[in-house]
Structure formats: C-alpha cells, structure tokens
C-alpha positions in Angstrom: -15.4 -86.7 -66.2 -17.4 -84.4 -64.0 -19.8 -87.2 -63.3 -17.1 -89.4 -61.6 -15.8 -86.4 -60.2 -19.4 -85.9 -58.4 -19.4 -89.6 -57.4 -16.4 -89.4 -55.6 -17.3 -86.6 -53.9 -20.5 -87.5 -52.8 -19.4 -91.3 -51.8 -16.0 -90.7 -50.9 -14.8 -94.0 -52.7 -12.1 -93.4 -54.9 -12.5 -93.1 -58.9 -9.7 -93.5 -61.2 -10.1 -91.2 -64.7 -8.4 -92.9 -67.9 -6.9 -91.3 -70.7 -6.7 -87.4 -70.0 -5.6 -85.8 -72.6 -6.9 -82.1 -72.4 -6.3 -78.8 -70.5 -10.0 -78.8 -69.4 -9.7 -82.2 -67.7 -6.2 -81.6 -66.2 -7.8 -78.5 -64.5 -10.9 -80.4 -63.2 -8.5 -83.1 -61.7 -6.2 -80.5 -59.8 -9.2 -78.9 -58.8 -11.1 -82.1 -57.3 -7.7 -83.3 -55.7 -7.0 -79.9 -54.1 -10.6 -80.4 -52.5 -9.7 -83.7 -51.3 -12.0 -85.7 -53.5 -10.5 -89.4 -53.8 -9.7 -89.1 -57.3 -6.8 -90.3 -59.6 -5.6 -90.0 -63.2 -3.6 -91.2 -65.8 -2.5 -90.4 -69.2 -0.9 -92.1 -72.1 2.5 -91.4 -74.2 0.6 -89.8 -77.3 -0.9 -87.4 -75.1 2.1 -85.7 -74.0 3.9 -86.0 -77.2 2.2 -86.1 -80.3 -0.4 -83.5 -81.5 -3.3 -83.5 -83.7 -1.5 -82.1 -86.4 -0.4 -85.8 -87.4 -4.0 -86.7 -88.2 -3.5 -84.3 -91.3 -1.8 -87.7 -92.4 -4.9 -89.5 -92.9 -3.1 -92.3 -91.4 -5.4 -94.4 -88.7 -2.4 -95.3 -86.9 -2.9 -92.1 -85.4 -6.6 -92.4 -84.6 -7.4 -93.3 -80.8 -10.3 -92.3 -78.3 -9.6 -89.6 -76.9 -8.2 -88.1 -80.1 -4.8 -86.5 -80.1 -5.0 -83.0 -79.2 -3.6 -79.3 -79.3 0.1 -78.6 -78.7 -1.4 -76.6 -75.7 -3.2 -79.7 -74.4 -0.1 -81.7 -74.6 1.7 -78.8 -72.2 -1.2 -79.0 -69.8 -0.8 -82.8 -69.5 2.9 -82.1 -68.9 2.1 -79.5 -66.3 -0.7 -82.2 -64.8 2.5 -84.6 -64.7 4.9 -82.6 -63.1 2.6 -81.0 -60.4 1.5 -84.6 -59.3 -2.2 -84.0 -60.6 -2.2 -86.9 -62.8 -0.8 -89.9 -60.9 0.4 -92.4 -63.5 1.5 -93.1 -67.2 -0.3 -95.9 -69.0 0.1 -97.1 -72.4 -3.6 -97.7 -73.6 -2.7 -100.5 -75.5 -5.0 -101.3 -78.3 -3.7 -103.2 -81.0 -5.1 -103.8 -84.5 -4.5 -105.3 -87.4 -3.2 -103.4 -90.9 -6.2 -104.6 -92.4 -8.4 -102.8 -89.9 -6.4 -99.5 -90.0 -6.2 -99.4 -93.5 -9.1 -97.1 -94.0 -8.7 -93.8 -92.2 -12.2 -92.6 -91.7 -13.8 -95.9 -90.7 -10.8 -97.8 -88.6 -11.3 -98.7 -85.3 -9.5 -96.3 -82.8 -6.4 -97.4 -80.8 -2.8 -97.9 -81.0 0.0 -99.8 -79.6 2.3 -98.3 -76.9 3.9 -101.4 -74.7 7.5 -101.3 -76.3 7.6 -97.5 -76.6 6.4 -96.1 -73.7 9.3 -96.0 -71.6 11.5 -94.6 -74.3 8.4 -91.8 -75.5 8.4 -90.9 -71.3 12.4 -90.3 -71.1 12.3 -88.7 -75.0 9.6 -86.2 -74.1 9.6 -85.8 -70.4 13.2 -86.8 -69.0 15.5 -85.5 -71.4 13.7 -81.8 -71.9 14.2 -81.4 -67.7 10.4 -81.7 -67.1 10.8 -85.0 -64.7 13.6 -86.8 -63.3 14.3 -90.5 -64.3 13.1 -91.7 -61.0 9.8 -89.9 -61.4 9.0 -91.1 -64.8 9.6 -94.5 -63.3 7.1 -94.1 -60.3 4.6 -92.8 -62.6 4.9 -95.9 -64.8 5.3 -98.8 -62.0 4.9 -97.7 -58.1 2.0 -95.2 -58.2 -0.1 -97.4 -60.6 0.3 -100.5 -58.3 -0.7 -98.0 -55.4 -4.0 -96.8 -57.0 -4.6 -100.8 -57.9 -3.6 -101.7 -54.1 -1.3 -104.3 -55.5 2.2 -105.3 -54.0 4.2 -104.1 -56.9 6.4 -101.5 -58.3 9.3 -101.8 -56.0 12.3 -103.6 -55.6 11.3 -104.6 -51.8 12.2 -108.1 -50.2 9.1 -110.1 -51.1 7.6 -108.4 -53.7 7.5 -110.1 -57.4 10.7 -109.9 -59.4 9.3 -107.6 -62.3 12.3 -105.6 -63.5 13.1 -103.9 -66.4 16.5 -103.1 -67.6 17.5 -100.3 -69.9 19.7 -98.2 -71.3 18.6 -94.5 -71.0 20.8 -93.0 -73.4 20.4 -95.4 -76.1 18.8 -93.9 -79.4 16.7 -96.0 -81.8 14.1 -95.5 -84.5 11.0 -97.0 -84.1 10.4 -99.6 -86.9 7.0 -101.1 -86.9 8.1 -104.2 -88.4 10.8 -104.7 -86.0 8.4 -104.8 -83.0 7.5 -107.9 -81.4 3.7 -107.8 -81.2 1.7 -108.9 -83.9 0.1 -105.6 -84.6 2.2 -102.6 -86.3 -0.3 -99.8 -85.3 1.9 -97.5 -83.2 2.1 -93.7 -83.2 5.5 -93.4 -83.0 6.3 -95.2 -86.3 9.8 -93.6 -87.8 10.5 -91.4 -84.7 13.9 -91.5 -82.8 13.3 -92.2 -79.2 15.8 -92.3 -76.5 15.9 -94.9 -74.0 15.9 -98.8 -74.7 14.7 -101.8 -72.9 17.4 -104.3 -72.9 15.7 -107.2 -70.5 12.6 -107.6 -69.1 12.3 -110.1 -66.0 8.7 -111.5 -65.1 8.7 -112.8 -61.6 12.4 -113.3 -61.8 12.4 -114.9 -65.2 13.3 -113.2 -68.4 10.7 -113.0 -70.7 12.7 -110.8 -73.2 15.7 -109.5 -74.3 17.1 -107.1 -76.9 20.8 -106.4 -77.4 20.1 -104.9 -81.0 21.7 -101.4 -81.8 20.5 -99.7 -84.5 
C-alpha cells in the first residue's frame, strides 16, 4: 500500500486500495487521507466479521487473499468504516468449485460474497450499533459509484433503477446448497445472519426474488 500512497501523493491522481484487512493498512490510509492525498480504500465483509481462528478448521472456504486476520485487525477495520477512513464495502466475490477447494493447502484463494454481503453488514455493523443502516447502504452503493465516477447508487430521477428490497430484521441461516450461484465457497456457511434480500431490480426489471422463510 505504501507504493500506491506514494504514487497518489506524487502525481495527484486518485488511487483506490482494495481488500483493506489490517490495522496497519487502515492507519496508513487514514494518515494519507488526512494529508489530502487522493486515495480511497475498501474492505469486504469477511474482514470485519471473521477472524483467522477459522483457519484452524483447515477448510479452504476460509482461504482468501489477503487472509483472514486477528480480532484486533477486525476492530481496526470497523473503526476505519466508522470514521470514514474506508470509503466502500465490496464483496471480493471469487467463486471456485468444490473440487478446487477440496485441498486446504493447495486450494486457490477466494470466497463468494454476493448473497451474504448486505446481511453480513447488518449483522456485524448495524445491529451492534457501529453504523446506521443508511450509512451501510451508502458504503455499498453510493460511495463506490462516486469513486468510480458513475451515475449509480441513488434513487435520483434519471438514474438506473437498480434497487434492492430487503427485510432488515429477518434472520436466516446461510446454507451453501441454497445459494443461487454455481459456487458454494462461502465463509459464512451455517452462520445465522440478519437482513434478507427479497427482490433485486436491475434497470427496473426484477432479476431476483426470494420469499423463502427459514
């Protein structure tokens, strides 16, 4: 990250840092932003919710790059989200087959996260009182769009009708076999999350509907 920060400082061009996962990287990003360097950063749900203790299971569904970190790092990432140091939440969605993930030591890094990202954010950030729900939604929609410079993430007239309708209070158990993608390598498997997407609209057209109740 130091090289990217130096590049942004020397050129004045914006730089975006992906997969922020440690206390050190949060501190470096915070310091750079305080100096007015045009740098932004993102993290993913597994970095503010899951710790490296899960690697003791030797289950490759918990392997990603960067890897899961310590509880101290998790707390730092949450702090970074709360104080505005981290500007966006992404999924780092990386699907792999069960065969690829069968061998813990040799499996490729990567986990899926599209269907669990909102619920993970509500469970780990909103319900404990770290963030307001509107702030979480902004981190997952408006602010990423602003970083990319695209007209999205709002309900403004004339913007794409990309809308997610969800129940913020519904609890559900993450069952890999019931997810809708072809891959099942979720690190949130068998966890109870709060907040469930009911309908997804893409350009005003319903592309996903879920009325299932666990």
